[in-house]
N, C-alpha and C positions, 0 to 999 in steps of 0.2 A: 504494500500500500504506500503510495507516495505521500510525502509530508510537505506541507507548505512552509516555505522559509519564513523566518521571523520578520524579515524586511517586507515581504509581500503581504503578510497578515497585517502588519502595521499600516502599510499603504492602503489596504482594503478598509481597515478600520477608520483611517482618516477620511476616506471617501464616504463611508457610512455616516460619520459625524458631519461632514460637509452637507450631505443630503438632508440630514435631520435638521440642521441649522437653516438650510435654504427653505425648508418647509415650515419652520417655526415651531417645531416640537421640542419638548424637553426630553432629557434622558429618561426621566421617570415615566412619561407618557408612552414612549416607545417600549420601555421594559414591560409595562403593563400590557400593551398591545401584543407583545410577543409571549407574554406569560412567563417571564423570567424575572428573578430578583434584579434590582437596580445594579448591584455589584457585578452581576453576570453580564448585563448589557454594557456596562462601562468597560468590562474586559473585551467585549467585541470591538468597541471603538478604539481601545488601546492596542488592539492586535494581539492580545494575549489569549483570545479564544475566538472560535469561528461560529457564527450563528447557524451555519448549515443551510442547505438548499430548501429545507422544509419550512423555514421561516420567511423566505423571500416573497411568497405570494402575499403575505400579510403586509409586508413593507411596500410592495408594489401597489396594493389597494389604498395605501395612504399617500401615494404620489411619489414614492422613492423611485429613482431611475436605477433599477437593478443592473442593467447592462453597464451603466457608468460605475457603479460600485465594484462590479466584478472585473471590468476590462478597461476602464478609463474612457470609453467611448460613450457619448451621449446618445440617448434613444428618445427622450421625451420630445415629441413634435412641438414645434413652435406654432403660434396661432396661424401664420400664413400657410404652413404646411397642412394644417388641419383644414383650412379653407380650400386649398388646392385639391386635397384628397376628396373632400365632400363634393366639390364641383365635378371632379373627374368621375366619381361614382354615379352622379346624376346624368352623365352623358349617355347617349345611345351608343350602340356598338360602332356605328359609323363615326360618331364624334370621337370616340376613343382611338379608333384607327387613324383618324386625321391627326390627333395629337402625336401618336407614335411616328407617323410619316413626317411631321414637322420636325420632331426631334432628330430623326435619322438625317434629314436634310441639313439641319444645323451642324450635326457631327461631321458630315462630309465637307461642309464649308469651312469649318474650323476644327481641325484634327484634335486639338487639345481641349475642346469644349467640355468633354466629359470630366476630365481632371479638374478643370476650372469650376464646374458646377459642384463637384464633390468638395473642392477646397473651400468655396464660398459658403456652401450650405451645410457643411459638416458641423459647425458650431451653432 
């Protein structure tokens, strides 16, 4: 069984703390949500213990970006992304095909546009 290095646990714990603070929760509130004593939750944030995968759905339900906590990559969609997704889902099949055709044309016109989109909209 693989073990997680102390440094990685500490980094994960720091991101857990960052998400908790971003959302405005106290340590006590999250400890109660997870059903663990406050000292145990504090160990999670210090990187001395691991909350495990079975506690992640509860954190996600409170708005925690689990992908960020685990990998440093943000997953929470920004308001504009949500609007784009909603509008895309409302399109007909023909409308969706038109969007993809337009994107393909843009990629041919500017070979590095895919990387530029990813760079600009990653954060």
